[in-house]
N, C-alpha and C positions, 0 to 999 in steps of 0.2 A: 504494498498499499505506500502512495507517494505520499509525503509528508505536506504539511501546509504551505502555502504560500502567501505570499502577499499580493494585493489588487488596489489598483487607483481607480476611484470612480471619476471617471474625466469628466464628464459635465459638471463637476461639482468642484474639478480643482480650479486655483486662481494661480497654479505657476509662482506661487512664492517662495520655493526653492529650499523649503526647511527640509522636505526629506532627502534632497539630494545634498543638502548639508550634513546633517547628524547619520546618513549611512550611504553615502556615496557608492559603496560595492553593490548596493541594489536598485537604488533608484536613479535615473539619469534622463536629461533631456535627450528627446529624440529629434533627427534631422529636419522632424517636421513640427516640431516646437511645443511637444508635449512631453508629460512625465512618462516613462515604460520604466518595469520592473525587469530588472537583469534574469536570465533564466540559469539558475544555479541549481546545484544539486541539494543542496542547504542553505536554506537561510539564516543569518546570524540574528538569532529570536531579540536580543537585548537591543540590539541596534533598531531594528525594524518596529520592535516593540515603542523605542524612544520616538521614531518619525510618527507613528499611529498618535501616540501622545500630543505630539507639538502640533500636530497639523491643524491649522485654524479651521479649516472647514471640514473636519471629520470625513475624509474622501477615502483615506487609506483603511485596509482591512485585510484582516486574514482568511482564507478561503480553503 
C-alpha cells in the first residue's frame, strides 16, 4: 500500500510561497506558474506538516 502524499488545492492557492520556503524538497513552482508536489517515494512528514500548518489558505492536505 503506497503511503500518503500531500496535495495542493490549486483553486484555493494564492501562490504565497510559504510551502516552497518551508518544504522545498516537496513543493515547487512549475513552469506554468502554479505550485506542484514533487513525486517522491516518501515525503518528509514534519516539513509537509509545517507547510500544511503555515498555509494561509489551508489548501494543502494529506491524501
